[in-house]
MARLUM-443595 format. One record per residue (C-alpha): residue number from 1; x, y, z. Coordinates in steps of 0.05 Angstrom, whole numbers. Example, Ala and Ser with C-alpha at 12.3 -4.5 7.8 and 13.67 -1.06 7.14 Angstrom:
pt k: 1 | px: 246 | py: -90 | pz: 156
pt k: 2 | px: 273 | py: -21 | pz: 143
//
This chain:
pt k: 1 | px: -1402 | py: -359 | pz: 735
pt k: 2 | px: -1462 | py: -347 | pz: 781
pt k: 3 | px: -1444 | py: -408 | pz: 823
pt k: 4 | px: -1372 | py: -387 | pz: 830
pt k: 5 | px: -1394 | py: -318 | pz: 851
pt k: 6 | px: -1441 | py: -345 | pz: 904
pt k: 7 | px: -1387 | py: -391 | pz: 932
pt k: 8 | px: -1337 | py: -333 | pz: 935
pt k: 9 | px: -1387 | py: -288 | pz: 970
pt k: 10 | px: -1404 | py: -341 | pz: 1022
pt k: 11 | px: -1334 | py: -367 | pz: 1032
pt k: 12 | px: -1327 | py: -337 | pz: 1103
pt k: 13 | px: -1392 | py: -372 | pz: 1124
pt k: 14 | px: -1369 | py: -438 | pz: 1094
pt k: 15 | px: -1301 | py: -433 | pz: 1128
pt k: 16 | px: -1333 | py: -417 | pz: 1196
pt k: 17 | px: -1381 | py: -475 | pz: 1189
pt k: 18 | px: -1324 | py: -523 | pz: 1173
pt k: 19 | px: -1282 | py: -499 | pz: 1232
pt k: 20 | px: -1341 | py: -507 | pz: 1280
pt k: 21 | px: -1353 | py: -577 | pz: 1253
pt k: 22 | px: -1279 | py: -597 | pz: 1261
pt k: 23 | px: -1276 | py: -567 | pz: 1330
pt k: 24 | px: -1337 | py: -606 | pz: 1353
pt k: 25 | px: -1306 | py: -671 | pz: 1329
pt k: 26 | px: -1240 | py: -656 | pz: 1363
pt k: 27 | px: -1272 | py: -634 | pz: 1429
pt k: 28 | px: -1316 | py: -697 | pz: 1430
pt k: 29 | px: -1255 | py: -740 | pz: 1418
pt k: 30 | px: -1216 | py: -707 | pz: 1473
pt k: 31 | px: -1273 | py: -712 | pz: 1523
pt k: 32 | px: -1280 | py: -786 | pz: 1509
pt k: 33 | px: -1205 | py: -796 | pz: 1516
pt k: 34 | px: -1203 | py: -759 | pz: 1583
pt k: 35 | px: -1263 | py: -799 | pz: 1608
pt k: 36 | px: -1225 | py: -863 | pz: 1594
pt k: 37 | px: -1163 | py: -837 | pz: 1628
pt k: 38 | px: -1200 | py: -814 | pz: 1690
pt k: 39 | px: -1213 | py: -886 | pz: 1711
pt k: 40 | px: -1139 | py: -900 | pz: 1723
pt k: 41 | px: -1091 | py: -873 | pz: 1775
pt k: 42 | px: -1034 | py: -864 | pz: 1725
pt k: 43 | px: -985 | py: -808 | pz: 1739
pt k: 44 | px: -947 | py: -783 | pz: 1678
pt k: 45 | px: -881 | py: -749 | pz: 1685
pt k: 46 | px: -850 | py: -716 | pz: 1623
pt k: 47 | px: -777 | py: -697 | pz: 1625
pt k: 48 | px: -772 | py: -628 | pz: 1594
pt k: 49 | px: -698 | py: -622 | pz: 1604
pt k: 50 | px: -673 | py: -687 | pz: 1574
pt k: 51 | px: -638 | py: -692 | pz: 1507
pt k: 52 | px: -680 | py: -754 | pz: 1495
pt k: 53 | px: -755 | py: -750 | pz: 1489
pt k: 54 | px: -779 | py: -797 | pz: 1543
pt k: 55 | px: -847 | py: -807 | pz: 1575
pt k: 56 | px: -846 | py: -848 | pz: 1639
pt k: 57 | px: -911 | py: -878 | pz: 1664
pt k: 58 | px: -915 | py: -901 | pz: 1736
pt k: 59 | px: -973 | py: -945 | pz: 1756
pt k: 60 | px: -989 | py: -939 | pz: 1830
pt k: 61 | px: -1061 | py: -956 | pz: 1846
pt k: 62 | px: -1049 | py: -941 | pz: 1920
pt k: 63 | px: -1020 | py: -872 | pz: 1907
pt k: 64 | px: -1058 | py: -812 | pz: 1936
pt k: 65 | px: -1012 | py: -758 | pz: 1906
pt k: 66 | px: -1047 | py: -701 | pz: 1871
pt k: 67 | px: -1026 | py: -668 | pz: 1806
pt k: 68 | px: -1037 | py: -598 | pz: 1780
pt k: 69 | px: -1075 | py: -601 | pz: 1714
pt k: 70 | px: -1079 | py: -545 | pz: 1662
pt k: 71 | px: -1152 | py: -524 | pz: 1653
pt k: 72 | px: -1135 | py: -504 | pz: 1582
pt k: 73 | px: -1096 | py: -564 | pz: 1557
pt k: 74 | px: -1116 | py: -618 | pz: 1606
pt k: 75 | px: -1042 | py: -636 | pz: 1615
pt k: 76 | px: -1012 | py: -659 | pz: 1680
pt k: 77 | px: -965 | py: -604 | pz: 1699
pt k: 78 | px: -928 | py: -628 | pz: 1761
pt k: 79 | px: -940 | py: -666 | pz: 1824
pt k: 80 | px: -968 | py: -627 | pz: 1883
pt k: 81 | px: -924 | py: -640 | pz: 1942
pt k: 82 | px: -955 | py: -651 | pz: 2011
pt k: 83 | px: -921 | py: -626 | pz: 2073
pt k: 84 | px: -947 | py: -648 | pz: 2140
pt k: 85 | px: -932 | py: -619 | pz: 2208
pt k: 86 | px: -963 | py: -627 | pz: 2277
pt k: 87 | px: -983 | py: -573 | pz: 2325
pt k: 88 | px: -1006 | py: -580 | pz: 2397
pt k: 89 | px: -1078 | py: -584 | pz: 2375
pt k: 90 | px: -1080 | py: -621 | pz: 2310
pt k: 91 | px: -1044 | py: -644 | pz: 2248
pt k: 92 | px: -1041 | py: -596 | pz: 2190
pt k: 93 | px: -1034 | py: -611 | pz: 2115
pt k: 94 | px: -1004 | py: -560 | pz: 2070
pt k: 95 | px: -1005 | py: -565 | pz: 1994
pt k: 96 | px: -945 | py: -531 | pz: 1961
pt k: 97 | px: -909 | py: -526 | pz: 1895
pt k: 98 | px: -970 | py: -508 | pz: 1854
pt k: 99 | px: -944 | py: -475 | pz: 1790
pt k: 100 | px: -983 | py: -416 | pz: 1764
pt k: 101 | px: -952 | py: -413 | pz: 1693
pt k: 102 | px: -934 | py: -483 | pz: 1670
pt k: 103 | px: -870 | py: -497 | pz: 1633
pt k: 104 | px: -909 | py: -533 | pz: 1579
pt k: 105 | px: -939 | py: -516 | pz: 1512
pt k: 106 | px: -977 | py: -478 | pz: 1488
pt k: 107 | px: -930 | py: -421 | pz: 1504
pt k: 108 | px: -956 | py: -350 | pz: 1497
pt k: 109 | px: -958 | py: -318 | pz: 1428
pt k: 110 | px: -928 | py: -251 | pz: 1412
pt k: 111 | px: -873 | py: -205 | pz: 1437
pt k: 112 | px: -881 | py: -221 | pz: 1512
pt k: 113 | px: -863 | py: -150 | pz: 1535
pt k: 114 | px: -803 | py: -148 | pz: 1488
pt k: 115 | px: -799 | py: -101 | pz: 1429
pt k: 116 | px: -783 | py: -106 | pz: 1355
pt k: 117 | px: -732 | py: -64 | pz: 1318
pt k: 118 | px: -737 | py: -67 | pz: 1242
pt k: 119 | px: -673 | py: -60 | pz: 1201
pt k: 120 | px: -687 | py: -38 | pz: 1129
pt k: 121 | px: -650 | py: -69 | pz: 1070
pt k: 122 | px: -609 | py: -7 | pz: 1060
pt k: 123 | px: -571 | py: -26 | pz: 1124
pt k: 124 | px: -553 | py: -97 | pz: 1103
pt k: 125 | px: -577 | py: -131 | pz: 1039
pt k: 126 | px: -564 | py: -71 | pz: 995
pt k: 127 | px: -493 | py: -61 | pz: 1020
pt k: 128 | px: -464 | py: -114 | pz: 974
pt k: 129 | px: -494 | py: -101 | pz: 906
pt k: 130 | px: -461 | py: -163 | pz: 877
pt k: 131 | px: -508 | py: -207 | pz: 918
pt k: 132 | px: -573 | py: -172 | pz: 899
pt k: 133 | px: -589 | py: -221 | pz: 844
pt k: 134 | px: -579 | py: -280 | pz: 892
pt k: 135 | px: -609 | py: -249 | pz: 955
pt k: 136 | px: -668 | py: -202 | pz: 944
pt k: 137 | px: -670 | py: -146 | pz: 996
pt k: 138 | px: -720 | py: -153 | pz: 1053
pt k: 139 | px: -730 | py: -124 | pz: 1123
pt k: 140 | px: -698 | py: -159 | pz: 1181
pt k: 141 | px: -730 | py: -155 | pz: 1250
pt k: 142 | px: -694 | py: -158 | pz: 1317
pt k: 143 | px: -731 | py: -178 | pz: 1381
pt k: 144 | px: -703 | py: -145 | pz: 1444
pt k: 145 | px: -721 | py: -177 | pz: 1510
pt k: 146 | px: -750 | py: -133 | pz: 1566
pt k: 147 | px: -684 | py: -134 | pz: 1604
pt k: 148 | px: -649 | py: -100 | pz: 1546
pt k: 149 | px: -682 | py: -33 | pz: 1565
pt k: 150 | px: -682 | py: -47 | pz: 1640
pt k: 151 | px: -607 | py: -59 | pz: 1644
pt k: 152 | px: -572 | py: -9 | pz: 1597
pt k: 153 | px: -502 | py: -34 | pz: 1613
pt k: 154 | px: -515 | py: -108 | pz: 1603
pt k: 155 | px: -493 | py: -147 | pz: 1541
pt k: 156 | px: -534 | py: -203 | pz: 1511
pt k: 157 | px: -523 | py: -266 | pz: 1471
pt k: 158 | px: -555 | py: -268 | pz: 1403
pt k: 159 | px: -597 | py: -322 | pz: 1369
pt k: 160 | px: -603 | py: -317 | pz: 1293
pt k: 161 | px: -667 | py: -350 | pz: 1267
pt k: 162 | px: -679 | py: -375 | pz: 1196
pt k: 163 | px: -752 | py: -368 | pz: 1173
pt k: 164 | px: -755 | py: -312 | pz: 1224
pt k: 165 | px: -826 | py: -293 | pz: 1204
pt k: 166 | px: -849 | py: -359 | pz: 1235
pt k: 167 | px: -812 | py: -353 | pz: 1301
pt k: 168 | px: -850 | py: -307 | pz: 1348
pt k: 169 | px: -918 | py: -284 | pz: 1324
pt k: 170 | px: -975 | py: -327 | pz: 1298
pt k: 171 | px: -1000 | py: -270 | pz: 1255
pt k: 172 | px: -936 | py: -268 | pz: 1213
pt k: 173 | px: -927 | py: -343 | pz: 1205
pt k: 174 | px: -946 | py: -373 | pz: 1139
pt k: 175 | px: -987 | py: -429 | pz: 1173
pt k: 176 | px: -1021 | py: -383 | pz: 1223
pt k: 177 | px: -981 | py: -415 | pz: 1280
pt k: 178 | px: -911 | py: -394 | pz: 1302
pt k: 179 | px: -857 | py: -428 | pz: 1343
pt k: 180 | px: -875 | py: -380 | pz: 1399
pt k: 181 | px: -802 | py: -373 | pz: 1413
pt k: 182 | px: -806 | py: -309 | pz: 1454
pt k: 183 | px: -861 | py: -340 | pz: 1497
pt k: 184 | px: -821 | py: -402 | pz: 1512
pt k: 185 | px: -758 | py: -363 | pz: 1529
pt k: 186 | px: -799 | py: -317 | pz: 1574
pt k: 187 | px: -826 | py: -377 | pz: 1613
pt k: 188 | px: -755 | py: -404 | pz: 1621
pt k: 189 | px: -730 | py: -337 | pz: 1643
pt k: 190 | px: -785 | py: -331 | pz: 1695
pt k: 191 | px: -760 | py: -395 | pz: 1727
pt k: 192 | px: -687 | py: -372 | pz: 1724
pt k: 193 | px: -670 | py: -430 | pz: 1678
pt k: 194 | px: -631 | py: -390 | pz: 1627
pt k: 195 | px: -568 | py: -395 | pz: 1669
pt k: 196 | px: -520 | py: -381 | pz: 1612
pt k: 197 | px: -549 | py: -318 | pz: 1582
pt k: 198 | px: -542 | py: -257 | pz: 1628
pt k: 199 | px: -538 | py: -242 | pz: 1702
pt k: 200 | px: -614 | py: -236 | pz: 1704
pt k: 201 | px: -627 | py: -300 | pz: 1665
pt k: 202 | px: -656 | py: -258 | pz: 1609
pt k: 203 | px: -675 | py: -286 | pz: 1541
pt k: 204 | px: -624 | py: -271 | pz: 1486
pt k: 205 | px: -632 | py: -220 | pz: 1430
pt k: 206 | px: -667 | py: -255 | pz: 1372
pt k: 207 | px: -651 | py: -236 | pz: 1300
pt k: 208 | px: -709 | py: -256 | pz: 1255
pt k: 209 | px: -683 | py: -269 | pz: 1184
pt k: 210 | px: -744 | py: -278 | pz: 1139
pt k: 211 | px: -741 | py: -329 | pz: 1083
pt k: 212 | px: -751 | py: -307 | pz: 1011
pt k: 213 | px: -820 | py: -317 | pz: 982
pt k: 214 | px: -806 | py: -314 | pz: 908
pt k: 215 | px: -782 | py: -366 | pz: 859
pt k: 216 | px: -721 | py: -375 | pz: 814
pt k: 217 | px: -752 | py: -405 | pz: 752
pt k: 218 | px: -795 | py: -459 | pz: 784
pt k: 219 | px: -755 | py: -468 | pz: 849
pt k: 220 | px: -773 | py: -430 | pz: 913
pt k: 221 | px: -715 | py: -384 | pz: 929
pt k: 222 | px: -719 | py: -407 | pz: 1001
pt k: 223 | px: -699 | py: -477 | pz: 979
pt k: 224 | px: -638 | py: -447 | pz: 946
pt k: 225 | px: -617 | py: -400 | pz: 1002
pt k: 226 | px: -625 | py: -456 | pz: 1053
pt k: 227 | px: -603 | py: -510 | pz: 1005
pt k: 228 | px: -542 | py: -554 | pz: 1001
pt k: 229 | px: -475 | py: -521 | pz: 1014
pt k: 230 | px: -447 | py: -536 | pz: 945
pt k: 231 | px: -489 | py: -484 | pz: 908
pt k: 232 | px: -480 | py: -408 | pz: 904
pt k: 233 | px: -546 | py: -387 | pz: 935
pt k: 234 | px: -534 | py: -421 | pz: 1001
pt k: 235 | px: -461 | py: -398 | pz: 1002
pt k: 236 | px: -484 | py: -326 | pz: 989
pt k: 237 | px: -535 | py: -331 | pz: 1045
pt k: 238 | px: -486 | py: -359 | pz: 1095
pt k: 239 | px: -435 | py: -305 | pz: 1078
pt k: 240 | px: -487 | py: -251 | pz: 1083
pt k: 241 | px: -507 | py: -272 | pz: 1154
pt k: 242 | px: -436 | py: -284 | pz: 1177
pt k: 243 | px: -400 | py: -226 | pz: 1144
pt k: 244 | px: -453 | py: -171 | pz: 1136
pt k: 245 | px: -511 | py: -181 | pz: 1184
pt k: 246 | px: -473 | py: -205 | pz: 1245
pt k: 247 | px: -425 | py: -144 | pz: 1246
pt k: 248 | px: -486 | py: -99 | pz: 1237
pt k: 249 | px: -522 | py: -130 | pz: 1297
pt k: 250 | px: -459 | py: -123 | pz: 1339
pt k: 251 | px: -452 | py: -49 | pz: 1320
pt k: 252 | px: -525 | py: -32 | pz: 1334
pt k: 253 | px: -539 | py: -71 | pz: 1397
pt k: 254 | px: -504 | py: -91 | pz: 1462
pt k: 255 | px: -483 | py: -161 | pz: 1443
pt k: 256 | px: -434 | py: -214 | pz: 1466
pt k: 257 | px: -391 | py: -215 | pz: 1404
pt k: 258 | px: -350 | py: -278 | pz: 1409
pt k: 259 | px: -376 | py: -343 | pz: 1378
pt k: 260 | px: -397 | py: -370 | pz: 1446
pt k: 261 | px: -450 | py: -316 | pz: 1449
pt k: 262 | px: -478 | py: -327 | pz: 1379
pt k: 263 | px: -523 | py: -384 | pz: 1359
pt k: 264 | px: -564 | py: -402 | pz: 1297
pt k: 265 | px: -629 | py: -441 | pz: 1293
pt k: 266 | px: -678 | py: -464 | pz: 1240
pt k: 267 | px: -730 | py: -516 | pz: 1222
pt k: 268 | px: -732 | py: -563 | pz: 1162
pt k: 269 | px: -685 | py: -533 | pz: 1109
pt k: 270 | px: -672 | py: -476 | pz: 1159
pt k: 271 | px: -642 | py: -529 | pz: 1205
pt k: 272 | px: -593 | py: -549 | pz: 1150
pt k: 273 | px: -577 | py: -476 | pz: 1136
pt k: 274 | px: -562 | py: -466 | pz: 1210
pt k: 275 | px: -511 | py: -522 | pz: 1214
pt k: 276 | px: -480 | py: -501 | pz: 1148
pt k: 277 | px: -472 | py: -430 | pz: 1173
pt k: 278 | px: -434 | py: -455 | pz: 1234
pt k: 279 | px: -389 | py: -498 | pz: 1190
pt k: 280 | px: -376 | py: -443 | pz: 1139
pt k: 281 | px: -361 | py: -390 | pz: 1192
pt k: 282 | px: -335 | py: -430 | pz: 1252
pt k: 283 | px: -302 | py: -369 | pz: 1284
pt k: 284 | px: -368 | py: -330 | pz: 1284
pt k: 285 | px: -422 | py: -378 | pz: 1309
pt k: 286 | px: -416 | py: -428 | pz: 1366
pt k: 287 | px: -482 | py: -467 | pz: 1364
pt k: 288 | px: -534 | py: -493 | pz: 1316
pt k: 289 | px: -605 | py: -516 | pz: 1331
pt k: 290 | px: -633 | py: -560 | pz: 1276
pt k: 291 | px: -706 | py: -579 | pz: 1286
pt k: 292 | px: -733 | py: -631 | pz: 1237
pt k: 293 | px: -673 | py: -616 | pz: 1192
pt k: 294 | px: -671 | py: -632 | pz: 1118
pt k: 295 | px: -598 | py: -650 | pz: 1110
pt k: 296 | px: -570 | py: -658 | pz: 1040
pt k: 297 | px: -507 | py: -692 | pz: 1015
pt k: 298 | px: -462 | py: -630 | pz: 1012
pt k: 299 | px: -472 | py: -612 | pz: 1085
pt k: 300 | px: -463 | py: -685 | pz: 1106
pt k: 301 | px: -398 | py: -688 | pz: 1067
pt k: 302 | px: -374 | py: -624 | pz: 1100
pt k: 303 | px: -382 | py: -656 | pz: 1169
pt k: 304 | px: -340 | py: -715 | pz: 1146
pt k: 305 | px: -285 | py: -676 | pz: 1110
pt k: 306 | px: -276 | py: -610 | pz: 1146
pt k: 307 | px: -221 | py: -601 | pz: 1197
pt k: 308 | px: -241 | py: -618 | pz: 1268
pt k: 309 | px: -229 | py: -546 | pz: 1288
pt k: 310 | px: -291 | py: -527 | pz: 1247
pt k: 311 | px: -340 | py: -562 | pz: 1292
pt k: 312 | px: -309 | py: -595 | pz: 1353
pt k: 313 | px: -325 | py: -536 | pz: 1399
pt k: 314 | px: -395 | py: -527 | pz: 1371
pt k: 315 | px: -460 | py: -540 | pz: 1408
pt k: 316 | px: -506 | py: -580 | pz: 1362
pt k: 317 | px: -579 | py: -597 | pz: 1376
pt k: 318 | px: -619 | py: -643 | pz: 1330
pt k: 319 | px: -690 | py: -667 | pz: 1336
pt k: 320 | px: -746 | py: -694 | pz: 1293
pt k: 321 | px: -815 | py: -724 | pz: 1298
pt k: 322 | px: -843 | py: -778 | pz: 1252
pt k: 323 | px: -861 | py: -850 | pz: 1261
pt k: 324 | px: -828 | py: -902 | pz: 1304
pt k: 325 | px: -845 | py: -975 | pz: 1319
pt k: 326 | px: -900 | py: -958 | pz: 1369
pt k: 327 | px: -924 | py: -887 | pz: 1351
pt k: 328 | px: -947 | py: -863 | pz: 1283
pt k: 329 | px: -960 | py: -792 | pz: 1259
pt k: 330 | px: -1035 | py: -782 | pz: 1251
pt k: 331 | px: -1058 | py: -766 | pz: 1182
pt k: 332 | px: -1099 | py: -706 | pz: 1206
pt k: 333 | px: -1092 | py: -661 | pz: 1267
pt k: 334 | px: -1154 | py: -617 | pz: 1273
pt k: 335 | px: -1118 | py: -564 | pz: 1313
pt k: 336 | px: -1071 | py: -550 | pz: 1254
pt k: 337 | px: -1130 | py: -516 | pz: 1220
pt k: 338 | px: -1158 | py: -476 | pz: 1278
pt k: 339 | px: -1120 | py: -412 | pz: 1264
pt k: 340 | px: -1141 | py: -342 | pz: 1246
pt k: 341 | px: -1101 | py: -344 | pz: 1181
pt k: 342 | px: -1080 | py: -398 | pz: 1132
pt k: 343 | px: -1131 | py: -446 | pz: 1161
pt k: 344 | px: -1118 | py: -501 | pz: 1111
pt k: 345 | px: -1050 | py: -524 | pz: 1136
pt k: 346 | px: -1026 | py: -589 | pz: 1104
pt k: 347 | px: -990 | py: -610 | pz: 1167
pt k: 348 | px: -937 | py: -649 | pz: 1129
pt k: 349 | px: -952 | py: -712 | pz: 1168
pt k: 350 | px: -904 | py: -754 | pz: 1126
pt k: 351 | px: -843 | py: -709 | pz: 1123
pt k: 352 | px: -807 | py: -721 | pz: 1189
pt k: 353 | px: -810 | py: -796 | pz: 1175
pt k: 354 | px: -783 | py: -784 | pz: 1105
pt k: 355 | px: -725 | py: -742 | pz: 1133
pt k: 356 | px: -704 | py: -795 | pz: 1184
pt k: 357 | px: -651 | py: -828 | pz: 1139
pt k: 358 | px: -614 | py: -763 | pz: 1127
pt k: 359 | px: -617 | py: -747 | pz: 1202
pt k: 360 | px: -590 | py: -816 | pz: 1218
pt k: 361 | px: -534 | py: -803 | pz: 1167
pt k: 362 | px: -516 | py: -738 | pz: 1201
pt k: 363 | px: -514 | py: -773 | pz: 1269
pt k: 364 | px: -467 | py: -826 | pz: 1240
pt k: 365 | px: -423 | py: -771 | pz: 1210
pt k: 366 | px: -419 | py: -734 | pz: 1276
pt k: 367 | px: -405 | py: -799 | pz: 1314
pt k: 368 | px: -350 | py: -817 | pz: 1265
pt k: 369 | px: -316 | py: -750 | pz: 1279
pt k: 370 | px: -324 | py: -759 | pz: 1354
pt k: 371 | px: -370 | py: -698 | pz: 1359
pt k: 372 | px: -419 | py: -696 | pz: 1417
pt k: 373 | px: -489 | py: -671 | pz: 1402
pt k: 374 | px: -559 | py: -673 | pz: 1431
pt k: 375 | px: -612 | py: -712 | pz: 1393
pt k: 376 | px: -685 | py: -714 | pz: 1412
pt k: 377 | px: -735 | py: -760 | pz: 1379
pt k: 378 | px: -808 | py: -739 | pz: 1386
pt k: 379 | px: -847 | py: -799 | pz: 1362
pt k: 380 | px: -912 | py: -778 | pz: 1327
pt k: 381 | px: -888 | py: -706 | pz: 1316
pt k: 382 | px: -911 | py: -670 | pz: 1254
pt k: 383 | px: -870 | py: -625 | pz: 1208
pt k: 384 | px: -900 | py: -556 | pz: 1219
pt k: 385 | px: -894 | py: -494 | pz: 1263
pt k: 386 | px: -946 | py: -518 | pz: 1313
pt k: 387 | px: -907 | py: -582 | pz: 1325
pt k: 388 | px: -842 | py: -544 | pz: 1334
pt k: 389 | px: -876 | py: -496 | pz: 1382
pt k: 390 | px: -895 | py: -556 | pz: 1426
pt k: 391 | px: -821 | py: -571 | pz: 1440
pt k: 392 | px: -786 | py: -505 | pz: 1427
pt k: 393 | px: -765 | py: -500 | pz: 1501
pt k: 394 | px: -721 | py: -562 | pz: 1495
pt k: 395 | px: -668 | py: -533 | pz: 1448
pt k: 396 | px: -670 | py: -468 | pz: 1486
pt k: 397 | px: -654 | py: -504 | pz: 1550
pt k: 398 | px: -597 | py: -540 | pz: 1515
pt k: 399 | px: -568 | py: -475 | pz: 1489
pt k: 400 | px: -578 | py: -430 | pz: 1550
pt k: 401 | px: -594 | py: -475 | pz: 1609
pt k: 402 | px: -555 | py: -517 | pz: 1657
pt k: 403 | px: -536 | py: -581 | pz: 1620
pt k: 404 | px: -509 | py: -613 | pz: 1683
//
């Protein structure tokens, strides 16, 4: 009892010591890696806009081009273009195209000058009392971009997020890291890359639907609400979002109401729930983003058997990490644990590889129906919020950017 008490009292000190130790190992490893890389003149160009995850390496030992490098991450941001002109007296060299805020992770945490409106359960979950036993009431938050208040006559597209507590703020995410969705959309908006949102290239309105935290018997309720489409919990959830929540959002905010202006996104089981929501309510939602999705037989069967009108005009984005022939997911990533909360994050290093067969089955089902989609394979990617935050800009560009 005395030993347990001492450990409990000194737990903050033990935790701090462990974090410092892990950080020192990680920093040493990175410094050694960068030292090795500094001996080569390799320029790395990463395509942030492609539906395929590609890294092109160009070896040019004679190249004298410079690159802007992030002092925080050490990443190569973009080439620095040289322009040369000649005056009467001498030749001048001008360095241009130096980005100040790189379009690369880590994106900024938090609201990014937007604001949150909280909708209490009395306005949505408690309206249909028949669903209370299946869907426990909870608050739903809505993120409004800065332009919402700056342009009072403008209407906005809406993005509905499953596991909404993990989407924007690190402090509310269960792993201590969020997708940093508002930060990524803000960076894209700054560059005028959100060409299909508003006249000002504003981010969309984001509806943050939190997942349930309790259990039904021994099963997490989240696994039921986001589960296969053949069971009543997932059907009740999809009907709640499509028939109760969506009309409420349209009534309270200045939204684009047709299906082309309403998208759904989620990660893991939330990715499956997003596609299922589009299939169950095809006249309400026009796009689904499924990051590291956990597809189950019922949803796969729906894609094969539903009428083409249910999904032919839908925008579908799929991605996942995991192993491939050349790159393997590391067993431990130190940075998963350097968070202010929930510091012991399992990282789920195995899960994206485990989900690959069901993702391949979904791709085959979509191909068989002649449905176009975007698929992005991120070799070595883990199955957690921090990994999704590192590529969150890719699906946003596919939804709201210029695909041409």
